[in-house]
Each structure stands twice: as structure tokens, then as C-alpha cells.
C-alpha positions in Angstrom: -21.7 92.2 95.2 -21.6 88.8 93.6 -20.2 88.7 90.1 -21.6 85.8 88.1 -19.2 83.3 86.7 -18.4 83.4 82.9 -20.9 81.3 81.0 -19.3 78.0 79.8 -20.2 78.7 76.2 -18.4 82.0 76.4 -15.4 80.2 77.9 -15.5 77.8 74.9 -15.6 80.8 72.5 -12.6 82.3 74.2 -10.7 79.0 74.1 -11.4 78.6 70.4 -10.2 82.2 69.8 -13.4 83.1 68.0 -14.4 86.7 67.3 -14.1 89.3 70.0 -17.4 90.6 71.5 -18.2 93.4 73.8 -18.6 90.8 76.7 -15.0 89.7 76.4 -13.5 92.6 78.5 -15.7 91.9 81.5 -15.3 88.2 81.1 -11.6 88.5 81.0 -11.6 90.7 84.0 -13.6 88.1 85.9 -11.4 85.2 84.7 -8.3 87.1 86.0 -9.6 87.1 89.6 -11.7 83.9 89.6 -9.8 80.7 90.1 -12.7 78.5 89.0 -13.2 80.3 85.7 -9.5 80.5 85.1 -9.2 76.8 85.6 -12.1 76.1 83.2 -10.7 78.4 80.5 -7.2 76.8 80.9 -8.7 73.3 80.6 -10.7 74.2 77.5 -7.7 75.9 75.9 -5.6 72.8 76.5 -8.3 70.7 74.9 -8.5 73.0 71.9 -4.7 73.1 71.5 -4.5 69.3 71.7 -7.3 68.8 69.1 -5.8 71.3 66.7 -2.5 69.4 67.0 -4.0 66.1 65.8 -2.5 64.8 62.7 -3.3 61.7 60.5 -0.9 59.3 62.4 -2.8 60.2 65.6 -6.1 59.0 64.3 -7.3 55.5 65.4 -6.7 52.6 63.0 -8.5 49.3 62.6 -7.1 46.5 64.7 -5.4 43.6 62.8 -7.5 40.9 61.3 -6.3 38.4 63.9 -8.1 40.4 66.6 -11.5 40.2 64.8 -10.9 36.5 64.0 -10.3 35.8 67.7 -13.4 37.7 68.7 -15.4 35.8 66.1 -14.1 32.5 67.4 -14.9 33.4 71.0 -18.4 34.5 70.1 -19.0 31.3 68.0 -18.1 29.2 71.1 -20.6 31.0 73.3 -23.5 31.2 70.7 -26.3 28.8 71.0 -27.1 26.8 67.9 -30.5 28.6 67.5 -29.0 32.1 67.6 -28.9 33.7 64.2 -25.7 35.1 62.9 -25.4 38.9 63.2 -26.5 40.7 60.0 -24.0 43.5 60.3 -20.8 44.1 62.3 -21.2 46.0 65.6 -20.1 49.6 66.1 -19.3 50.0 62.4 -16.3 47.7 62.6 -15.3 45.5 59.7 -15.9 41.7 59.9 -12.8 39.5 60.2 -12.9 38.6 56.5 -12.4 42.2 55.4 -8.9 43.6 55.1 -8.5 47.0 56.8 -6.9 48.3 53.5 -10.0 47.6 51.3 -12.6 50.2 50.7 -12.2 53.9 50.1 -9.5 55.8 51.8 -10.9 58.9 53.5 -9.8 62.2 51.9 -8.4 65.2 53.9 -11.8 66.8 54.1 -13.3 63.7 55.7 -10.4 63.4 58.2 -10.8 67.1 59.1 -14.5 66.5 59.6 -13.7 63.6 61.9 -11.2 65.7 63.9 -13.8 68.6 64.1 -16.4 66.1 65.3 -14.1 64.8 68.0 -13.3 68.3 69.1 -17.0 69.2 69.3 -17.7 66.0 71.2 -15.0 66.7 73.7 -16.1 70.3 74.2 -19.7 69.1 74.6 -18.7 66.6 77.2 -16.6 69.3 79.0 -19.6 71.7 78.9 -21.9 68.9 80.3 -19.5 68.0 83.0 -19.1 71.7 84.0 -22.9 72.1 84.0 -23.5 69.1 86.2 -20.7 70.1 88.6 -22.0 73.6 88.8 -25.5 72.3 89.7 -24.0 70.3 92.6 -21.7 73.1 93.9 -23.0 76.5 94.9 -21.4 79.4 93.0 -18.5 81.0 94.8 -17.8 84.7 95.0 -15.5 85.6 92.1 
């Protein structure tokens, strides 16, 4: 008899350590004997552990003003005279004239929200990758 693999969303819940459900016992039994599910759970657990270990110094910072000045200079050299100047900086970056230290400093709640968003994005990408890989590879006996 073929035992179905553990649903990726259930693997995410196990990796996050969320509440125990009645499905956990059978899922854990399957994971113990299925190399594919074991590997997926291990990967998700490492991602969750890494995301939970992120601290403020690990968060990305704005590049120095000289980087934006160089980009602006290079874009100015390639721009045709008829092209209008951009109305707003791309990708939410500050223009070269703005110091990275101006503007409001994010509080702890905003930083935690950013970390949570990053974790959710990573888990969503992992779930999508697993889903597309599973669609390409037939399920193995577990």
C-alpha cells in the first residue's frame, strides 16, 4: 500500500513547532521512514532556525552614498537628452542626495515584522519549489 507523503503545509507547521494535531503522529511515523519527507522537514527546520536567529546587525543596510552617486552618474551618461528624469527612486532606494541616516529609524516591532515577512517569503518559496518539483517527479513509495 502506498502511503501518501506529508503535505508541505503540514511540514511547515512541524518545522515552526506550531500546535500539535491528531495528524502529527501519522505524519511523524511517515517522516521517520521516508527519506524525501525527512529531507524536506530538515530543510524547513534549518530555514526556521536561521530566520529565528536573525538579529538587527544581520538585516541589510543601505549602501554608501558614493554607490548611489556612481549609479546616478552612469545613468546620466546613458540617458538621452529627451528622457525625463525619474520621478521616484527605483525599488524603494533613497536617491544619492539623501543620507542613509535621515528619516525615521524603524522600531523593534517594524524590524520583527520585516523578519517575519522574510521568513514567510522564504517558506512560501520553499513550498512553491517543493510543489513544482513534486509535479515533475512521481511520488515514491514511503
